[in-house]
VMD Tcl script that builds the backbone (N, CA, C; Angstrom):
set m [mol new atoms 426]
animate dup $m
set s [atomselect $m all]
$s set {name element resname resid chain x y z} {
  {N N MET 1 A 139.600 -25.062 -165.647}
  {CA C MET 1 A 138.756 -25.216 -164.197}
  {C C MET 1 A 137.473 -25.723 -164.680}
  {N N THR 2 A 136.998 -26.795 -163.948}
  {CA C THR 2 A 135.787 -27.319 -163.991}
  {C C THR 2 A 135.278 -27.598 -162.541}
  {N N ALA 3 A 134.152 -26.469 -162.438}
  {CA C ALA 3 A 133.614 -26.596 -160.989}
  {C C ALA 3 A 132.711 -27.836 -161.014}
  {N N GLU 4 A 132.498 -28.147 -159.937}
  {CA C GLU 4 A 131.564 -29.412 -159.561}
  {C C GLU 4 A 130.277 -29.023 -158.861}
  {N N VAL 5 A 129.247 -29.030 -159.273}
  {CA C VAL 5 A 128.075 -28.472 -158.764}
  {C C VAL 5 A 127.668 -29.277 -157.397}
  {N N GLU 6 A 128.050 -30.468 -157.224}
  {CA C GLU 6 A 127.937 -31.224 -155.946}
  {C C GLU 6 A 128.524 -30.345 -154.828}
  {N N ASN 7 A 129.476 -29.473 -154.898}
  {CA C ASN 7 A 130.019 -28.698 -153.868}
  {C C ASN 7 A 128.980 -27.750 -153.386}
  {N N SER 8 A 128.066 -27.399 -154.124}
  {CA C SER 8 A 127.438 -26.189 -153.833}
  {C C SER 8 A 126.210 -26.139 -154.605}
  {N N SER 9 A 125.025 -25.967 -154.003}
  {CA C SER 9 A 123.800 -25.842 -154.929}
  {C C SER 9 A 123.659 -24.597 -155.279}
  {N N ASN 10 A 124.386 -23.588 -155.062}
  {CA C ASN 10 A 124.200 -22.267 -155.384}
  {C C ASN 10 A 125.301 -21.985 -156.187}
  {N N LEU 11 A 125.084 -21.535 -157.458}
  {CA C LEU 11 A 126.011 -21.469 -158.810}
  {C C LEU 11 A 126.833 -20.165 -158.387}
  {N N ALA 12 A 126.158 -18.993 -157.767}
  {CA C ALA 12 A 126.991 -17.947 -157.434}
  {C C ALA 12 A 128.072 -18.141 -156.411}
  {N N GLU 13 A 127.667 -18.938 -155.384}
  {CA C GLU 13 A 128.818 -19.300 -154.426}
  {C C GLU 13 A 129.635 -20.058 -154.881}
  {N N LEU 14 A 129.251 -21.066 -155.617}
  {CA C LEU 14 A 130.243 -21.799 -156.478}
  {C C LEU 14 A 131.243 -20.984 -157.216}
  {N N PHE 15 A 130.735 -20.015 -157.951}
  {CA C PHE 15 A 131.621 -19.230 -158.740}
  {C C PHE 15 A 132.669 -18.531 -158.000}
  {N N VAL 16 A 132.196 -18.001 -156.802}
  {CA C VAL 16 A 133.052 -17.242 -155.976}
  {C C VAL 16 A 134.107 -18.290 -155.484}
  {N N SER 17 A 133.703 -19.377 -154.822}
  {CA C SER 17 A 134.648 -20.470 -154.201}
  {C C SER 17 A 135.889 -20.839 -155.331}
  {N N GLU 18 A 135.384 -21.037 -156.572}
  {CA C GLU 18 A 136.095 -21.315 -157.684}
  {C C GLU 18 A 137.128 -20.059 -158.215}
  {N N LEU 19 A 136.568 -19.079 -158.089}
  {CA C LEU 19 A 137.209 -17.843 -158.464}
  {C C LEU 19 A 138.363 -17.796 -157.436}
  {N N LYS 20 A 138.244 -17.911 -156.023}
  {CA C LYS 20 A 139.193 -17.756 -154.999}
  {C C LYS 20 A 140.376 -18.773 -155.426}
  {N N LYS 21 A 139.929 -19.882 -156.121}
  {CA C LYS 21 A 141.080 -20.683 -156.149}
  {C C LYS 21 A 142.114 -20.272 -157.544}
  {N N ILE 22 A 141.772 -19.345 -158.246}
  {CA C ILE 22 A 142.453 -19.129 -159.167}
  {C C ILE 22 A 142.977 -17.588 -159.205}
  {N N LEU 23 A 142.537 -16.887 -158.431}
  {CA C LEU 23 A 142.821 -15.352 -158.335}
  {C C LEU 23 A 144.250 -15.200 -157.405}
  {N N PRO 24 A 145.048 -14.340 -157.983}
  {CA C PRO 24 A 146.262 -14.115 -157.036}
  {C C PRO 24 A 145.939 -13.365 -155.894}
  {N N GLN 25 A 146.996 -13.132 -155.193}
  {CA C GLN 25 A 146.569 -12.582 -153.938}
  {C C GLN 25 A 146.018 -11.064 -153.884}
  {N N ASP 26 A 146.651 -10.338 -154.926}
  {CA C ASP 26 A 146.188 -9.007 -154.871}
  {C C ASP 26 A 144.717 -8.867 -155.399}
  {N N GLN 27 A 144.456 -9.907 -156.151}
  {CA C GLN 27 A 142.883 -9.783 -156.690}
  {C C GLN 27 A 141.956 -10.495 -155.808}
  {N N LEU 28 A 142.581 -11.407 -154.896}
  {CA C LEU 28 A 141.801 -11.825 -153.724}
  {C C LEU 28 A 141.313 -10.672 -152.607}
  {N N GLU 29 A 142.285 -9.810 -152.590}
  {CA C GLU 29 A 141.847 -8.703 -151.615}
  {C C GLU 29 A 140.827 -7.809 -152.181}
  {N N LYS 30 A 140.767 -7.716 -153.452}
  {CA C LYS 30 A 139.806 -6.891 -154.350}
  {C C LYS 30 A 138.293 -7.726 -153.977}
  {N N LEU 31 A 138.462 -9.055 -154.265}
  {CA C LEU 31 A 137.295 -9.949 -154.014}
  {C C LEU 31 A 136.737 -9.648 -152.560}
  {N N GLY 32 A 137.706 -9.713 -151.563}
  {CA C GLY 32 A 137.258 -9.235 -150.264}
  {C C GLY 32 A 136.370 -8.103 -150.127}
  {N N SER 33 A 136.291 -7.214 -150.897}
  {CA C SER 33 A 135.672 -5.762 -150.772}
  {C C SER 33 A 134.306 -6.130 -151.248}
  {N N PHE 34 A 133.826 -7.182 -151.923}
  {CA C PHE 34 A 132.488 -7.431 -152.289}
  {C C PHE 34 A 131.548 -7.835 -151.087}
  {N N ASP 35 A 130.243 -7.406 -151.112}
  {CA C ASP 35 A 129.236 -8.021 -150.231}
  {C C ASP 35 A 128.434 -9.053 -150.824}
  {N N LEU 36 A 128.996 -10.462 -150.465}
  {CA C LEU 36 A 128.433 -11.547 -151.123}
  {C C LEU 36 A 127.316 -12.069 -150.337}
  {N N SER 37 A 126.753 -11.400 -149.295}
  {CA C SER 37 A 125.739 -12.026 -148.534}
  {C C SER 37 A 124.422 -12.194 -149.258}
  {N N SER 38 A 124.268 -11.574 -150.476}
  {CA C SER 38 A 122.821 -11.922 -151.028}
  {C C SER 38 A 123.006 -13.092 -152.005}
  {N N LEU 39 A 124.084 -13.481 -152.075}
  {CA C LEU 39 A 124.162 -14.597 -153.096}
  {C C LEU 39 A 123.442 -15.788 -153.092}
  {N N LYS 40 A 122.840 -16.115 -151.806}
  {CA C LYS 40 A 121.752 -17.272 -151.893}
  {C C LYS 40 A 120.568 -16.871 -152.527}
  {N N SER 41 A 120.278 -15.732 -152.823}
  {CA C SER 41 A 118.893 -15.463 -153.456}
  {C C SER 41 A 119.143 -15.678 -155.034}
  {N N ILE 42 A 120.080 -15.685 -155.637}
  {CA C ILE 42 A 120.118 -15.541 -157.139}
  {C C ILE 42 A 119.825 -17.018 -157.622}
  {N N LYS 43 A 119.011 -17.170 -158.731}
  {CA C LYS 43 A 118.670 -18.366 -159.062}
  {C C LYS 43 A 119.936 -18.840 -160.102}
  {N N ASN 44 A 120.229 -20.262 -159.964}
  {CA C ASN 44 A 121.139 -20.868 -160.749}
  {C C ASN 44 A 121.225 -20.543 -162.124}
  {N N HIS 45 A 120.086 -20.413 -162.706}
  {CA C HIS 45 A 119.943 -20.075 -164.374}
  {C C HIS 45 A 120.391 -18.646 -164.514}
  {N N GLU 46 A 119.987 -17.725 -163.641}
  {CA C GLU 46 A 120.395 -16.482 -163.708}
  {C C GLU 46 A 122.099 -16.385 -163.750}
  {N N VAL 47 A 122.694 -16.969 -162.857}
  {CA C VAL 47 A 124.084 -16.911 -162.803}
  {C C VAL 47 A 124.619 -17.555 -163.967}
  {N N SER 48 A 124.112 -18.613 -164.450}
  {CA C SER 48 A 124.573 -19.272 -165.688}
  {C C SER 48 A 124.517 -18.362 -166.931}
  {N N TYR 49 A 123.357 -17.610 -166.995}
  {CA C TYR 49 A 123.307 -16.632 -168.159}
  {C C TYR 49 A 124.273 -15.507 -167.978}
  {N N ILE 50 A 124.328 -14.882 -166.886}
  {CA C ILE 50 A 125.230 -13.786 -166.717}
  {C C ILE 50 A 126.760 -14.393 -167.203}
  {N N CYS 51 A 127.066 -15.347 -166.668}
  {CA C CYS 51 A 128.437 -15.877 -166.781}
  {C C CYS 51 A 128.768 -16.197 -168.249}
  {N N ALA 52 A 127.595 -16.864 -168.750}
  {CA C ALA 52 A 127.699 -17.041 -170.430}
  {C C ALA 52 A 127.858 -15.832 -171.079}
  {N N LYS 53 A 127.042 -15.141 -170.905}
  {CA C LYS 53 A 127.007 -13.802 -171.511}
  {C C LYS 53 A 128.490 -13.072 -171.559}
  {N N TRP 54 A 128.826 -12.849 -170.354}
  {CA C TRP 54 A 130.351 -12.244 -170.022}
  {C C TRP 54 A 131.426 -12.911 -170.672}
  {N N ALA 55 A 131.304 -14.299 -170.766}
  {CA C ALA 55 A 132.421 -15.077 -171.326}
  {C C ALA 55 A 132.327 -14.756 -172.846}
  {N N ILE 56 A 131.155 -14.673 -173.475}
  {CA C ILE 56 A 130.965 -14.578 -174.939}
  {C C ILE 56 A 131.447 -13.162 -175.243}
  {N N ASP 57 A 131.046 -12.233 -174.455}
  {CA C ASP 57 A 131.231 -10.873 -174.831}
  {C C ASP 57 A 132.776 -10.500 -174.596}
  {N N THR 58 A 133.404 -11.185 -173.445}
  {CA C THR 58 A 134.622 -10.945 -173.247}
  {C C THR 58 A 135.571 -11.468 -174.290}
  {N N THR 59 A 135.261 -12.711 -174.697}
  {CA C THR 59 A 136.268 -13.224 -175.927}
  {C C THR 59 A 136.034 -12.610 -177.252}
  {N N SER 60 A 134.886 -12.037 -177.239}
  {CA C SER 60 A 134.486 -11.387 -178.619}
  {C C SER 60 A 135.089 -9.981 -178.880}
  {N N ASP 61 A 135.921 -9.268 -177.650}
  {CA C ASP 61 A 136.495 -8.014 -177.789}
  {C C ASP 61 A 137.685 -8.254 -178.555}
  {N N GLU 62 A 138.113 -7.627 -179.153}
  {CA C GLU 62 A 139.368 -7.780 -180.024}
  {C C GLU 62 A 140.555 -7.917 -179.071}
  {N N LYS 63 A 140.441 -7.171 -177.819}
  {CA C LYS 63 A 141.698 -7.493 -176.744}
  {C C LYS 63 A 141.913 -9.112 -176.424}
  {N N HIS 64 A 140.616 -9.762 -176.448}
  {CA C HIS 64 A 140.817 -11.182 -175.959}
  {C C HIS 64 A 140.321 -12.224 -176.974}
  {N N SER 65 A 140.361 -11.692 -178.256}
  {CA C SER 65 A 139.652 -12.779 -179.277}
  {C C SER 65 A 140.447 -14.016 -179.245}
  {N N GLU 66 A 141.682 -14.074 -179.062}
  {CA C GLU 66 A 142.367 -15.208 -178.943}
  {C C GLU 66 A 141.986 -16.306 -178.020}
  {N N PHE 67 A 141.049 -16.056 -177.174}
  {CA C PHE 67 A 140.600 -16.885 -176.117}
  {C C PHE 67 A 138.992 -17.246 -176.513}
  {N N GLY 68 A 138.611 -16.966 -177.692}
  {CA C GLY 68 A 137.280 -17.446 -178.173}
  {C C GLY 68 A 136.903 -18.853 -178.118}
  {N N HIS 69 A 138.031 -19.659 -178.195}
  {CA C HIS 69 A 137.761 -21.097 -178.209}
  {C C HIS 69 A 137.141 -21.730 -176.845}
  {N N LEU 70 A 137.436 -20.855 -175.930}
  {CA C LEU 70 A 137.267 -21.214 -174.634}
  {C C LEU 70 A 135.652 -21.386 -174.324}
  {N N VAL 71 A 134.932 -20.612 -175.191}
  {CA C VAL 71 A 133.647 -20.691 -175.185}
  {C C VAL 71 A 132.711 -21.398 -176.056}
  {N N SER 72 A 133.445 -22.411 -176.580}
  {CA C SER 72 A 132.778 -23.074 -177.696}
  {C C SER 72 A 131.473 -23.883 -177.214}
  {N N LYS 73 A 131.298 -24.248 -176.019}
  {CA C LYS 73 A 130.298 -24.919 -175.541}
  {C C LYS 73 A 128.899 -24.295 -175.598}
  {N N ILE 74 A 129.078 -22.873 -175.257}
  {CA C ILE 74 A 128.098 -22.025 -175.146}
  {C C ILE 74 A 127.719 -21.016 -176.118}
  {N N LYS 75 A 128.640 -20.876 -176.939}
  {CA C LYS 75 A 128.539 -19.681 -178.096}
  {C C LYS 75 A 127.467 -20.071 -179.005}
  {N N GLU 76 A 127.418 -21.350 -179.636}
  {CA C GLU 76 A 126.341 -21.390 -180.304}
  {C C GLU 76 A 124.922 -21.668 -180.165}
  {N N ILE 77 A 124.745 -22.139 -178.672}
  {CA C ILE 77 A 123.410 -21.931 -178.151}
  {C C ILE 77 A 123.032 -20.555 -177.796}
  {N N PHE 78 A 124.112 -19.894 -177.338}
  {CA C PHE 78 A 123.836 -18.318 -177.052}
  {C C PHE 78 A 123.363 -17.521 -178.039}
  {N N LYS 79 A 123.964 -17.829 -179.393}
  {CA C LYS 79 A 123.449 -17.052 -180.567}
  {C C LYS 79 A 122.195 -17.337 -180.856}
  {N N THR 80 A 121.565 -18.393 -180.678}
  {CA C THR 80 A 120.044 -18.590 -181.057}
  {C C THR 80 A 119.158 -18.246 -179.994}
  {N N VAL 81 A 119.385 -18.114 -178.715}
  {CA C VAL 81 A 118.557 -18.051 -177.676}
  {C C VAL 81 A 118.562 -16.567 -177.034}
  {N N LYS 82 A 117.671 -16.041 -176.479}
  {CA C LYS 82 A 117.672 -14.899 -175.702}
  {C C LYS 82 A 117.699 -15.326 -174.111}
  {N N GLU 83 A 117.745 -14.264 -173.283}
  {CA C GLU 83 A 117.804 -14.438 -171.970}
  {C C GLU 83 A 116.752 -15.561 -171.503}
  {N N THR 84 A 115.571 -15.007 -171.761}
  {CA C THR 84 A 114.227 -15.941 -171.287}
  {C C THR 84 A 114.287 -17.406 -171.685}
  {N N GLU 85 A 114.705 -17.323 -173.064}
  {CA C GLU 85 A 114.848 -18.946 -173.655}
  {C C GLU 85 A 115.937 -19.518 -172.905}
  {N N TRP 86 A 116.992 -19.083 -172.614}
  {CA C TRP 86 A 118.083 -19.770 -172.090}
  {C C TRP 86 A 117.771 -20.326 -170.609}
  {N N GLU 87 A 116.813 -19.276 -169.916}
  {CA C GLU 87 A 116.665 -19.629 -168.613}
  {C C GLU 87 A 115.516 -20.650 -168.602}
  {N N ALA 88 A 114.547 -20.650 -169.565}
  {CA C ALA 88 A 113.457 -21.612 -169.845}
  {C C ALA 88 A 114.115 -23.052 -170.010}
  {N N ARG 89 A 115.247 -22.942 -170.833}
  {CA C ARG 89 A 115.670 -24.271 -171.418}
  {C C ARG 89 A 116.316 -24.984 -169.986}
  {N N VAL 90 A 117.013 -24.242 -169.285}
  {CA C VAL 90 A 117.547 -24.579 -168.006}
  {C C VAL 90 A 116.702 -25.151 -167.105}
  {N N ALA 91 A 115.618 -24.233 -166.863}
  {CA C ALA 91 A 114.357 -24.622 -165.902}
  {C C ALA 91 A 113.754 -25.797 -166.458}
  {N N LEU 92 A 113.583 -26.038 -167.818}
  {CA C LEU 92 A 112.943 -27.210 -168.262}
  {C C LEU 92 A 113.638 -28.626 -168.037}
  {N N GLU 93 A 114.818 -28.486 -167.913}
  {CA C GLU 93 A 115.879 -29.714 -167.720}
  {C C GLU 93 A 115.784 -30.062 -166.231}
  {N N MET 94 A 115.093 -29.396 -165.421}
  {CA C MET 94 A 115.350 -29.600 -163.877}
  {C C MET 94 A 114.948 -30.982 -163.567}
  {N N SER 95 A 114.129 -31.796 -164.462}
  {CA C SER 95 A 113.884 -33.196 -164.114}
  {C C SER 95 A 114.923 -34.011 -164.324}
  {N N SER 96 A 116.040 -33.747 -164.937}
  {CA C SER 96 A 117.061 -34.530 -165.214}
  {C C SER 96 A 118.341 -33.701 -164.944}
  {N N MET 97 A 118.692 -34.127 -163.512}
  {CA C MET 97 A 119.687 -33.463 -162.774}
  {C C MET 97 A 121.093 -33.392 -163.566}
  {N N SER 98 A 121.431 -34.589 -164.244}
  {CA C SER 98 A 122.672 -34.570 -164.911}
  {C C SER 98 A 122.702 -33.609 -165.952}
  {N N VAL 99 A 121.532 -33.314 -166.707}
  {CA C VAL 99 A 121.361 -32.295 -167.897}
  {C C VAL 99 A 121.507 -31.045 -167.404}
  {N N LEU 100 A 120.595 -30.824 -166.188}
  {CA C LEU 100 A 120.565 -29.344 -165.555}
  {C C LEU 100 A 122.160 -28.997 -165.203}
  {N N LYS 101 A 122.905 -29.781 -164.569}
  {CA C LYS 101 A 124.132 -29.501 -164.014}
  {C C LYS 101 A 124.956 -29.157 -165.206}
  {N N GLY 102 A 124.908 -29.839 -166.282}
  {CA C GLY 102 A 125.860 -29.635 -167.295}
  {C C GLY 102 A 125.321 -28.311 -168.206}
  {N N MET 103 A 124.012 -27.912 -168.098}
  {CA C MET 103 A 123.624 -26.762 -168.682}
  {C C MET 103 A 124.042 -25.475 -167.871}
  {N N GLU 104 A 123.589 -25.700 -166.568}
  {CA C GLU 104 A 124.148 -24.553 -165.688}
  {C C GLU 104 A 125.457 -24.236 -165.574}
  {N N LEU 105 A 126.323 -25.374 -165.470}
  {CA C LEU 105 A 127.762 -25.153 -165.237}
  {C C LEU 105 A 128.412 -24.864 -166.337}
  {N N ALA 106 A 128.077 -24.950 -167.408}
  {CA C ALA 106 A 128.728 -24.521 -168.836}
  {C C ALA 106 A 129.034 -23.246 -168.980}
  {N N GLY 107 A 128.138 -22.121 -168.525}
  {CA C GLY 107 A 128.446 -20.974 -168.438}
  {C C GLY 107 A 129.251 -20.387 -167.474}
  {N N VAL 108 A 129.237 -21.096 -166.165}
  {CA C VAL 108 A 129.981 -20.624 -165.241}
  {C C VAL 108 A 131.303 -21.217 -165.371}
  {N N ASN 109 A 131.557 -22.447 -165.899}
  {CA C ASN 109 A 132.869 -22.963 -166.070}
  {C C ASN 109 A 133.619 -22.118 -167.282}
  {N N GLU 110 A 132.947 -21.854 -168.248}
  {CA C GLU 110 A 133.634 -20.995 -169.286}
  {C C GLU 110 A 133.965 -19.811 -169.071}
  {N N ALA 111 A 133.240 -19.184 -168.035}
  {CA C ALA 111 A 133.684 -17.757 -167.622}
  {C C ALA 111 A 134.960 -17.912 -166.777}
  {N N LEU 112 A 134.854 -19.069 -165.760}
  {CA C LEU 112 A 136.073 -19.251 -165.081}
  {C C LEU 112 A 137.232 -19.676 -166.012}
  {N N ASP 113 A 137.246 -20.336 -167.050}
  {CA C ASP 113 A 138.220 -20.632 -168.094}
  {C C ASP 113 A 138.753 -19.405 -168.630}
  {N N VAL 114 A 137.900 -18.578 -168.929}
  {CA C VAL 114 A 138.247 -17.299 -169.708}
  {C C VAL 114 A 139.043 -16.459 -168.560}
  {N N ILE 115 A 138.346 -16.311 -167.364}
  {CA C ILE 115 A 139.088 -15.533 -166.299}
  {C C ILE 115 A 140.578 -15.941 -166.032}
  {N N GLU 116 A 140.634 -17.256 -165.851}
  {CA C GLU 116 A 141.929 -18.014 -165.553}
  {C C GLU 116 A 142.818 -17.875 -166.880}
  {N N ASN 117 A 142.630 -18.183 -168.014}
  {CA C ASN 117 A 143.435 -18.064 -169.244}
  {C C ASN 117 A 143.794 -16.719 -169.429}
  {N N ILE 118 A 142.916 -15.732 -169.544}
  {CA C ILE 118 A 143.308 -14.298 -169.684}
  {C C ILE 118 A 144.356 -13.963 -168.781}
  {N N GLY 119 A 144.009 -14.155 -167.509}
  {CA C GLY 119 A 144.701 -13.731 -166.375}
  {C C GLY 119 A 146.147 -14.430 -166.258}
  {N N LYS 120 A 146.398 -15.551 -166.515}
  {CA C LYS 120 A 147.719 -16.288 -166.810}
  {C C LYS 120 A 148.518 -15.582 -168.038}
  {N N SER 121 A 147.528 -15.213 -168.880}
  {CA C SER 121 A 148.295 -14.706 -170.205}
  {C C SER 121 A 148.796 -13.265 -169.870}
  {N N LYS 122 A 147.564 -12.361 -169.463}
  {CA C LYS 122 A 147.776 -11.116 -169.807}
  {C C LYS 122 A 147.597 -10.225 -168.416}
  {N N GLY 123 A 147.368 -11.022 -167.316}
  {CA C GLY 123 A 147.216 -10.542 -165.986}
  {C C GLY 123 A 145.766 -10.414 -165.556}
  {N N PHE 124 A 145.397 -10.728 -164.214}
  {CA C PHE 124 A 144.359 -10.759 -163.877}
  {C C PHE 124 A 143.509 -9.413 -163.959}
  {N N ASP 125 A 144.168 -8.388 -163.853}
  {CA C ASP 125 A 143.540 -7.118 -163.818}
  {C C ASP 125 A 142.908 -6.827 -165.361}
  {N N GLN 126 A 143.328 -7.795 -166.186}
  {CA C GLN 126 A 142.868 -7.608 -167.681}
  {C C GLN 126 A 141.490 -8.355 -167.881}
  {N N THR 127 A 141.178 -9.009 -166.899}
  {CA C THR 127 A 140.023 -10.064 -166.984}
  {C C THR 127 A 138.574 -9.375 -166.868}
  {N N SER 128 A 138.513 -8.474 -165.968}
  {CA C SER 128 A 137.104 -7.735 -165.547}
  {C C SER 128 A 136.382 -8.709 -164.894}
  {N N TRP 129 A 137.053 -9.694 -164.318}
  {CA C TRP 129 A 136.233 -10.576 -163.493}
  {C C TRP 129 A 135.226 -10.034 -162.373}
  {N N ASP 130 A 135.862 -8.615 -161.838}
  {CA C ASP 130 A 135.171 -7.970 -160.965}
  {C C ASP 130 A 133.927 -7.239 -161.615}
  {N N ASN 131 A 133.937 -7.047 -162.880}
  {CA C ASN 131 A 132.574 -6.682 -163.501}
  {C C ASN 131 A 131.645 -7.833 -163.534}
  {N N LEU 132 A 131.998 -8.891 -163.814}
  {CA C LEU 132 A 131.160 -10.111 -163.876}
  {C C LEU 132 A 130.655 -10.393 -162.523}
  {N N LEU 133 A 131.395 -10.120 -161.321}
  {CA C LEU 133 A 131.054 -10.511 -159.923}
  {C C LEU 133 A 130.074 -9.343 -159.701}
  {N N SER 134 A 130.262 -8.285 -160.087}
  {CA C SER 134 A 129.380 -7.173 -159.645}
  {C C SER 134 A 127.930 -7.242 -160.317}
  {N N GLU 135 A 128.139 -7.841 -161.412}
  {CA C GLU 135 A 126.676 -8.162 -162.166}
  {C C GLU 135 A 125.908 -9.229 -161.354}
  {N N ILE 136 A 126.531 -10.160 -160.892}
  {CA C ILE 136 A 125.973 -11.266 -160.261}
  {C C ILE 136 A 125.468 -10.793 -159.071}
  {N N VAL 137 A 126.229 -10.066 -158.372}
  {CA C VAL 137 A 125.845 -9.415 -157.069}
  {C C VAL 137 A 124.540 -8.605 -157.161}
  {N N ALA 138 A 124.527 -7.812 -158.007}
  {CA C ALA 138 A 123.423 -6.741 -158.350}
  {C C ALA 138 A 122.323 -7.460 -158.760}
  {N N LYS 139 A 122.295 -8.575 -159.430}
  {CA C LYS 139 A 121.162 -9.508 -159.835}
  {C C LYS 139 A 120.688 -9.950 -158.619}
  {N N SER 140 A 121.538 -10.517 -157.726}
  {CA C SER 140 A 121.110 -11.173 -156.579}
  {C C SER 140 A 120.477 -10.185 -155.556}
  {N N LYS 141 A 120.520 -8.893 -155.714}
  {CA C LYS 141 A 120.094 -7.937 -154.770}
  {C C LYS 141 A 118.666 -7.583 -155.332}
  {N N SER 142 A 118.423 -7.783 -156.765}
  {CA C SER 142 A 117.201 -7.253 -157.165}
  {C C SER 142 A 115.717 -8.315 -157.075}
}
mol reanalyze $m
mol bondsrecalc $m
mol representation Tube
mol addrep $m
């Protein structure tokens, strides 16, 4: 799963759009229960960070460790930076849209890859995608 930022300037909305493409019907019904009206207010670097952290945490869990290779792009960077540094690096790159797109999308794409691969292998109810979306929605309301 590789999301294209051109389809949306808001990564939270892009994440939901891409999530709809990979979730089975029963999970789409669950997705429909979320109030997504505040997603326009969350900053892209916040979504990127939340998704990156979720993807790394999820694949670091013993239950899903075999999917650790899916987070290779972000894992090394994430080890060395904290949230504010991550956000600052993304914000700093705003002058170069191609670099910005790549940095922001890395967290989102790898979270989507983790959701899709665990879902296809073990079932989407095992992915905790809803916890990730809950965190994004909560941040967008704060």
